VEXSERO-191401 format. One record per residue (C-alpha): residue number from 1; residue in three letters; x, y, z. Coordinates in Angstrom, 2 decimals, padded with zeros to 5 digits. Layout:
BEGIN
i->NUM; aa->ala; u->X; v->Y; w->Z
...
***
This chain:
BEGIN
i->1; aa->unk; u->020.73; v->041.92; w->041.89
i->2; aa->unk; u->018.51; v->042.36; w->044.92
i->3; aa->unk; u->018.13; v->045.03; w->047.59
i->4; aa->unk; u->016.04; v->045.00; w->050.76
i->5; aa->unk; u->014.31; v->048.38; w->050.20
i->6; aa->unk; u->015.08; v->051.10; w->047.69
i->7; aa->unk; u->016.13; v->054.12; w->049.81
i->8; aa->unk; u->015.29; v->056.73; w->047.16
i->9; aa->unk; u->011.58; v->057.43; w->046.88
i->10; aa->unk; u->009.82; v->058.43; w->043.68
i->11; aa->unk; u->008.04; v->061.77; w->043.12
i->12; aa->unk; u->004.73; v->061.75; w->044.89
i->13; aa->unk; u->005.36; v->058.44; w->046.65
i->14; aa->unk; u->003.86; v->058.23; w->050.11
i->15; aa->unk; u->006.27; v->057.22; w->052.84
i->16; aa->unk; u->005.27; v->054.00; w->054.58
i->17; aa->unk; u->005.28; v->055.85; w->057.92
i->18; aa->unk; u->002.72; v->058.31; w->056.57
i->19; aa->unk; u->000.19; v->055.78; w->055.27
i->20; aa->unk; u->-003.21; v->056.44; w->056.87
i->21; aa->unk; u->-005.57; v->053.61; w->057.78
i->22; aa->unk; u->-009.31; v->053.61; w->058.53
i->23; aa->unk; u->-009.44; v->053.05; w->062.32
i->24; aa->unk; u->-013.00; v->051.73; w->062.02
i->25; aa->unk; u->-012.16; v->049.08; w->059.47
i->26; aa->unk; u->-012.57; v->045.49; w->060.71
i->27; aa->unk; u->-010.98; v->043.89; w->057.64
i->28; aa->unk; u->-007.90; v->041.74; w->058.10
i->29; aa->unk; u->-005.67; v->043.36; w->055.45
i->30; aa->unk; u->-005.47; v->046.84; w->057.09
i->31; aa->unk; u->-004.66; v->045.15; w->060.39
i->32; aa->unk; u->-001.78; v->043.26; w->058.79
i->33; aa->unk; u->-000.50; v->046.40; w->057.07
i->34; aa->unk; u->-000.60; v->048.33; w->060.36
i->35; aa->unk; u->001.70; v->045.69; w->061.84
i->36; aa->unk; u->004.07; v->045.94; w->058.87
i->37; aa->unk; u->004.06; v->049.75; w->059.25
i->38; aa->unk; u->004.99; v->049.40; w->062.93
i->39; aa->unk; u->007.91; v->047.17; w->061.97
i->40; aa->unk; u->009.07; v->049.66; w->059.34
i->41; aa->unk; u->008.96; v->052.83; w->061.46
i->42; aa->unk; u->010.74; v->051.28; w->064.48
i->43; aa->unk; u->014.37; v->051.43; w->063.42
i->44; aa->unk; u->015.80; v->048.70; w->065.77
i->45; aa->unk; u->013.11; v->046.22; w->064.73
i->46; aa->unk; u->013.36; v->047.23; w->061.09
i->47; aa->unk; u->017.13; v->046.63; w->061.04
i->48; aa->unk; u->016.71; v->043.17; w->062.55
i->49; aa->unk; u->014.00; v->042.27; w->060.04
i->50; aa->unk; u->016.05; v->043.62; w->057.13
i->51; aa->unk; u->019.01; v->041.59; w->058.33
i->52; aa->unk; u->016.85; v->038.47; w->058.27
i->53; aa->unk; u->015.54; v->039.31; w->054.81
i->54; aa->unk; u->019.11; v->039.52; w->053.51
i->55; aa->unk; u->019.57; v->035.88; w->054.57
i->56; aa->unk; u->016.82; v->034.94; w->052.12
i->57; aa->unk; u->019.21; v->035.77; w->049.24
i->58; aa->unk; u->021.15; v->032.77; w->048.00
i->59; aa->unk; u->024.89; v->033.12; w->048.77
i->60; aa->unk; u->025.83; v->032.58; w->045.11
i->61; aa->unk; u->023.77; v->035.60; w->044.02
i->62; aa->unk; u->025.71; v->038.83; w->043.53
i->63; aa->unk; u->023.89; v->041.73; w->045.23
i->64; aa->unk; u->025.50; v->044.41; w->043.09
i->65; aa->unk; u->025.36; v->043.10; w->039.53
i->66; aa->unk; u->022.72; v->041.55; w->037.30
i->67; aa->unk; u->019.12; v->042.34; w->036.49
i->68; aa->unk; u->017.23; v->044.03; w->039.33
i->69; aa->unk; u->014.91; v->041.68; w->041.18
i->70; aa->unk; u->011.91; v->042.37; w->043.42
i->71; aa->unk; u->012.81; v->044.20; w->046.61
i->72; aa->unk; u->013.02; v->041.94; w->049.63
i->73; aa->unk; u->010.69; v->044.28; w->051.54
i->74; aa->unk; u->008.01; v->043.74; w->048.88
i->75; aa->unk; u->008.51; v->040.01; w->049.06
i->76; aa->unk; u->008.11; v->040.21; w->052.85
i->77; aa->unk; u->004.96; v->042.29; w->052.59
i->78; aa->unk; u->003.33; v->040.04; w->049.95
i->79; aa->unk; u->004.29; v->036.85; w->051.79
i->80; aa->unk; u->002.92; v->038.21; w->055.07
i->81; aa->unk; u->-000.37; v->039.19; w->053.50
i->82; aa->unk; u->-000.68; v->035.81; w->051.77
i->83; aa->unk; u->-000.10; v->033.95; w->055.06
i->84; aa->unk; u->-002.37; v->036.26; w->057.08
i->85; aa->unk; u->-005.45; v->035.96; w->054.84
i->86; aa->unk; u->-004.66; v->032.41; w->053.63
i->87; aa->unk; u->-005.20; v->033.25; w->049.96
i->88; aa->unk; u->-003.88; v->031.77; w->046.76
i->89; aa->unk; u->-001.56; v->033.52; w->044.29
i->90; aa->unk; u->-004.46; v->034.57; w->042.05
i->91; aa->unk; u->-006.04; v->036.65; w->044.81
i->92; aa->unk; u->-002.63; v->037.94; w->045.91
i->93; aa->unk; u->-002.05; v->039.16; w->042.35
i->94; aa->unk; u->-005.35; v->041.01; w->042.34
i->95; aa->unk; u->-004.60; v->042.62; w->045.69
i->96; aa->unk; u->-001.07; v->043.62; w->044.68
i->97; aa->unk; u->-002.37; v->045.28; w->041.51
i->98; aa->unk; u->-005.59; v->046.88; w->042.81
i->99; aa->unk; u->-005.54; v->047.25; w->046.62
i->100; aa->unk; u->-004.59; v->050.88; w->047.27
i->101; aa->unk; u->-003.19; v->050.52; w->050.78
i->102; aa->unk; u->-001.21; v->047.43; w->049.84
i->103; aa->unk; u->000.30; v->049.26; w->046.83
i->104; aa->unk; u->001.26; v->052.13; w->049.12
i->105; aa->unk; u->003.02; v->049.63; w->051.39
i->106; aa->unk; u->004.80; v->048.20; w->048.33
i->107; aa->unk; u->005.98; v->051.68; w->047.28
i->108; aa->unk; u->003.76; v->052.13; w->044.22
i->109; aa->unk; u->002.03; v->055.40; w->045.15
i->110; aa->unk; u->004.09; v->057.80; w->043.02
i->111; aa->unk; u->003.07; v->059.73; w->039.94
i->112; aa->unk; u->002.26; v->057.61; w->036.93
i->113; aa->unk; u->003.33; v->054.39; w->038.57
i->114; aa->unk; u->001.43; v->051.72; w->036.62
i->115; aa->unk; u->003.61; v->048.84; w->037.91
i->116; aa->unk; u->001.72; v->045.55; w->037.60
i->117; aa->unk; u->002.64; v->042.20; w->039.14
i->118; aa->unk; u->002.48; v->039.15; w->036.90
i->119; aa->unk; u->001.25; v->035.91; w->038.43
i->120; aa->unk; u->004.46; v->034.00; w->037.78
i->121; aa->unk; u->006.50; v->036.86; w->039.21
i->122; aa->unk; u->004.67; v->036.56; w->042.50
i->123; aa->unk; u->005.01; v->032.76; w->042.55
i->124; aa->unk; u->008.74; v->032.89; w->041.88
i->125; aa->unk; u->009.53; v->035.66; w->044.38
i->126; aa->unk; u->007.18; v->034.91; w->047.31
i->127; aa->unk; u->008.40; v->031.31; w->047.21
i->128; aa->unk; u->011.88; v->032.61; w->048.16
i->129; aa->unk; u->010.50; v->033.48; w->051.59
i->130; aa->unk; u->011.76; v->030.36; w->053.38
i->131; aa->unk; u->010.17; v->029.03; w->056.62
i->132; aa->unk; u->013.42; v->029.46; w->058.59
i->133; aa->unk; u->013.53; v->033.19; w->057.70
i->134; aa->unk; u->009.86; v->033.53; w->058.62
i->135; aa->unk; u->010.48; v->031.86; w->061.99
i->136; aa->unk; u->013.39; v->034.20; w->062.78
i->137; aa->unk; u->011.30; v->037.26; w->061.88
i->138; aa->unk; u->008.40; v->035.88; w->063.93
i->139; aa->unk; u->010.59; v->035.76; w->067.04
i->140; aa->unk; u->011.68; v->039.36; w->066.47
i->141; aa->unk; u->008.04; v->040.50; w->066.11
i->142; aa->unk; u->006.98; v->038.60; w->069.25
i->143; aa->unk; u->009.79; v->040.23; w->071.28
i->144; aa->unk; u->008.72; v->043.62; w->069.93
i->145; aa->unk; u->005.13; v->042.91; w->070.95
i->146; aa->unk; u->006.23; v->042.00; w->074.49
i->147; aa->unk; u->008.24; v->045.24; w->074.70
i->148; aa->unk; u->005.27; v->047.27; w->073.36
i->149; aa->unk; u->002.93; v->045.77; w->075.99
i->150; aa->unk; u->005.62; v->045.99; w->078.65
i->151; aa->unk; u->005.24; v->042.29; w->079.40
i->152; aa->unk; u->008.03; v->039.91; w->080.27
i->153; aa->unk; u->008.42; v->037.03; w->077.81
i->154; aa->unk; u->008.24; v->034.47; w->080.64
i->155; aa->unk; u->004.79; v->035.63; w->081.80
i->156; aa->unk; u->001.62; v->034.26; w->080.20
i->157; aa->unk; u->-000.30; v->036.49; w->077.82
i->158; aa->unk; u->-004.04; v->036.80; w->077.43
i->159; aa->unk; u->-005.01; v->036.81; w->073.78
i->160; aa->unk; u->-008.14; v->036.58; w->071.63
i->161; aa->unk; u->-008.47; v->034.67; w->068.38
i->162; aa->unk; u->-011.14; v->033.53; w->065.96
i->163; aa->unk; u->-011.79; v->029.86; w->065.28
i->164; aa->unk; u->-013.46; v->028.21; w->062.33
i->165; aa->unk; u->-014.69; v->024.76; w->061.38
i->166; aa->unk; u->-012.60; v->022.73; w->058.96
i->167; aa->unk; u->-014.39; v->020.26; w->056.74
i->168; aa->unk; u->-013.25; v->016.70; w->057.43
i->169; aa->unk; u->-014.35; v->013.13; w->056.85
i->170; aa->unk; u->-016.08; v->012.03; w->060.08
i->171; aa->unk; u->-017.78; v->008.68; w->059.81
i->172; aa->unk; u->-020.89; v->007.70; w->061.76
i->173; aa->unk; u->-019.68; v->006.17; w->065.08
i->174; aa->unk; u->-020.45; v->002.48; w->065.49
i->175; aa->unk; u->-018.86; v->-000.06; w->067.78
i->176; aa->unk; u->-016.95; v->-001.82; w->065.01
i->177; aa->unk; u->-015.45; v->001.33; w->063.44
i->178; aa->unk; u->-014.61; v->002.84; w->066.83
i->179; aa->unk; u->-012.81; v->-000.39; w->067.69
i->180; aa->unk; u->-011.00; v->-000.22; w->064.33
i->181; aa->unk; u->-009.96; v->003.39; w->064.91
i->182; aa->unk; u->-008.55; v->002.57; w->068.33
i->183; aa->unk; u->-006.84; v->-000.62; w->067.09
i->184; aa->unk; u->-005.31; v->001.24; w->064.17
i->185; aa->unk; u->-003.70; v->003.83; w->066.45
i->186; aa->unk; u->-002.60; v->001.23; w->068.97
i->187; aa->unk; u->-000.89; v->-000.95; w->066.36
i->188; aa->unk; u->000.76; v->002.07; w->064.70
i->189; aa->unk; u->002.07; v->003.44; w->068.02
i->190; aa->unk; u->003.24; v->-000.02; w->069.07
i->191; aa->unk; u->005.06; v->-000.69; w->065.80
i->192; aa->unk; u->006.78; v->002.70; w->065.75
i->193; aa->unk; u->007.75; v->002.48; w->069.42
i->194; aa->unk; u->009.24; v->-000.98; w->068.88
i->195; aa->unk; u->011.19; v->000.24; w->065.86
i->196; aa->unk; u->012.53; v->003.13; w->067.86
i->197; aa->unk; u->013.54; v->001.06; w->070.92
i->198; aa->unk; u->014.62; v->-002.11; w->069.04
i->199; aa->unk; u->011.93; v->-004.32; w->070.54
i->200; aa->unk; u->011.06; v->-007.51; w->068.68
i->201; aa->unk; u->007.56; v->-008.72; w->067.91
i->202; aa->unk; u->006.03; v->-005.90; w->065.84
i->203; aa->unk; u->008.14; v->-005.91; w->062.68
i->204; aa->unk; u->005.06; v->-006.68; w->060.56
i->205; aa->unk; u->002.71; v->-004.22; w->062.21
i->206; aa->unk; u->001.62; v->-002.80; w->058.83
i->207; aa->unk; u->000.67; v->-006.30; w->057.69
i->208; aa->unk; u->-001.19; v->-006.79; w->060.99
i->209; aa->unk; u->-003.20; v->-003.65; w->060.23
i->210; aa->unk; u->-004.18; v->-005.02; w->056.84
i->211; aa->unk; u->-005.28; v->-008.32; w->058.34
i->212; aa->unk; u->-007.49; v->-006.62; w->060.93
i->213; aa->unk; u->-008.91; v->-004.30; w->058.30
i->214; aa->unk; u->-009.95; v->-007.30; w->056.17
i->215; aa->unk; u->-011.99; v->-008.57; w->059.12
i->216; aa->unk; u->-013.51; v->-005.12; w->059.59
i->217; aa->unk; u->-014.44; v->-004.83; w->055.90
i->218; aa->unk; u->-016.08; v->-008.25; w->055.89
i->219; aa->unk; u->-018.34; v->-007.14; w->058.71
i->220; aa->unk; u->-019.19; v->-003.91; w->056.89
i->221; aa->unk; u->-020.14; v->-005.82; w->053.75
i->222; aa->unk; u->-022.17; v->-008.51; w->055.54
i->223; aa->unk; u->-025.96; v->-008.33; w->055.56
i->224; aa->unk; u->-028.70; v->-010.21; w->057.35
i->225; aa->unk; u->-030.97; v->-012.27; w->055.17
i->226; aa->unk; u->-034.47; v->-011.06; w->054.22
i->227; aa->unk; u->-035.55; v->-014.50; w->053.15
i->228; aa->unk; u->-038.86; v->-015.85; w->054.41
i->229; aa->unk; u->-037.16; v->-019.19; w->055.03
i->230; aa->unk; u->-036.20; v->-019.17; w->058.72
i->231; aa->unk; u->-033.44; v->-021.71; w->058.08
i->232; aa->unk; u->-031.69; v->-019.40; w->055.61
i->233; aa->unk; u->-032.17; v->-016.40; w->057.89
i->234; aa->unk; u->-030.64; v->-018.23; w->060.84
i->235; aa->unk; u->-027.77; v->-019.47; w->058.72
i->236; aa->unk; u->-026.93; v->-015.91; w->057.65
i->237; aa->unk; u->-027.20; v->-014.72; w->061.26
i->238; aa->unk; u->-024.63; v->-017.37; w->062.23
i->239; aa->unk; u->-022.33; v->-016.24; w->059.44
i->240; aa->unk; u->-022.55; v->-012.57; w->060.56
i->241; aa->unk; u->-021.96; v->-013.50; w->064.20
i->242; aa->unk; u->-018.94; v->-015.59; w->063.24
i->243; aa->unk; u->-017.47; v->-012.59; w->061.39
i->244; aa->unk; u->-017.85; v->-010.51; w->064.58
i->245; aa->unk; u->-016.22; v->-013.26; w->066.65
i->246; aa->unk; u->-013.28; v->-013.44; w->064.23
i->247; aa->unk; u->-012.87; v->-009.67; w->064.33
i->248; aa->unk; u->-012.98; v->-009.58; w->068.14
i->249; aa->unk; u->-010.65; v->-012.55; w->068.48
i->250; aa->unk; u->-007.98; v->-010.94; w->066.31
i->251; aa->unk; u->-008.38; v->-007.61; w->068.11
i->252; aa->unk; u->-008.01; v->-009.37; w->071.45
i->253; aa->unk; u->-004.76; v->-010.99; w->070.32
i->254; aa->unk; u->-003.29; v->-007.61; w->069.39
i->255; aa->unk; u->-004.47; v->-006.04; w->072.65
i->256; aa->unk; u->-002.78; v->-008.76; w->074.67
i->257; aa->unk; u->000.40; v->-008.39; w->072.67
i->258; aa->unk; u->000.28; v->-004.62; w->073.20
i->259; aa->unk; u->-000.16; v->-005.03; w->076.94
i->260; aa->unk; u->002.96; v->-007.24; w->076.98
i->261; aa->unk; u->004.84; v->-004.62; w->074.98
i->262; aa->unk; u->003.67; v->-001.96; w->077.45
i->263; aa->unk; u->005.42; v->-003.88; w->080.24
i->264; aa->unk; u->008.63; v->-004.03; w->078.19
i->265; aa->unk; u->008.43; v->-000.30; w->077.46
i->266; aa->unk; u->007.81; v->000.51; w->081.14
i->267; aa->unk; u->011.23; v->-000.94; w->081.90
i->268; aa->unk; u->012.71; v->001.50; w->079.38
i->269; aa->unk; u->011.18; v->004.43; w->081.35
i->270; aa->unk; u->009.49; v->005.86; w->078.24
i->271; aa->unk; u->006.73; v->007.68; w->080.14
i->272; aa->unk; u->005.25; v->009.47; w->077.11
i->273; aa->unk; u->004.75; v->006.29; w->075.11
i->274; aa->unk; u->003.54; v->004.34; w->078.13
i->275; aa->unk; u->000.88; v->006.93; w->078.98
i->276; aa->unk; u->-000.26; v->006.95; w->075.35
i->277; aa->unk; u->-000.52; v->003.18; w->075.43
i->278; aa->unk; u->-002.61; v->003.17; w->078.59
i->279; aa->unk; u->-005.12; v->005.57; w->077.04
i->280; aa->unk; u->-005.56; v->003.48; w->073.86
i->281; aa->unk; u->-005.71; v->000.16; w->075.70
i->282; aa->unk; u->-008.47; v->001.51; w->077.99
i->283; aa->unk; u->-010.46; v->002.65; w->074.94
i->284; aa->unk; u->-009.98; v->-000.73; w->073.29
i->285; aa->unk; u->-011.21; v->-002.66; w->076.34
i->286; aa->unk; u->-014.32; v->-000.47; w->076.45
i->287; aa->unk; u->-015.14; v->-000.95; w->072.77
i->288; aa->unk; u->-014.39; v->-004.66; w->072.87
i->289; aa->unk; u->-016.68; v->-005.03; w->075.87
i->290; aa->unk; u->-019.54; v->-003.31; w->074.02
i->291; aa->unk; u->-019.14; v->-005.60; w->071.01
i->292; aa->unk; u->-018.90; v->-008.72; w->073.16
i->293; aa->unk; u->-022.25; v->-007.87; w->074.78
***
């Protein structure tokens, strides 16, 4: 049995509309709770959101019988907070059990209300908040924001947001690995485009990637000789140079094949794919020219 929001309040419970926030607080949680409060106190928006929340209930579940489950409003509040602050369920559990304003929003501000949320309870219930329901509610909230600002939805909005750096694996740029990066994307785009448009010639594009990567790895693992014997040093130089020539030769073959495929795609009027091809082919010619020098 599930309900959206219990209409009967407990003794001493603060109404969501009467929750007071610190206007000077710059924390993200009060800002999220203010938005949820605005949704709750505006009856037309609240009815639309509640209607969406009812869709989150599986059709086979009886709303009137069975053990009471978590209110859908509480699931919505907890899921919104989790998404807004990008936290895990352990932190969400701590907030739900100890954050005063959040507990007021969840309806746990009455006399002797020691309700505690177990970790598994949060995982099981918040996971019911499906992406399609979230998207529908998001559209309702955006429309309400436009109405609040008295802005037409077709007009552009000026907004402010914070950005942050995400840790990623960025290798040191060299000519050979930049050529490999560009070749990898070109072969992948070519193979997928040919699969989509039934063009022959690139059925083994994944195998082609492996063959090119073998040449690339051989260059990475090659070293010039430190021997005092000039003959041995020159022999190793010739070996390394030959590895570069093999790598460039194979890359050149794939570039020429891609240019031929570009002509075929141009006849299909696939402008998006053709423009993407032109960008990668230009990068490849530049990197290949640097290595050839």
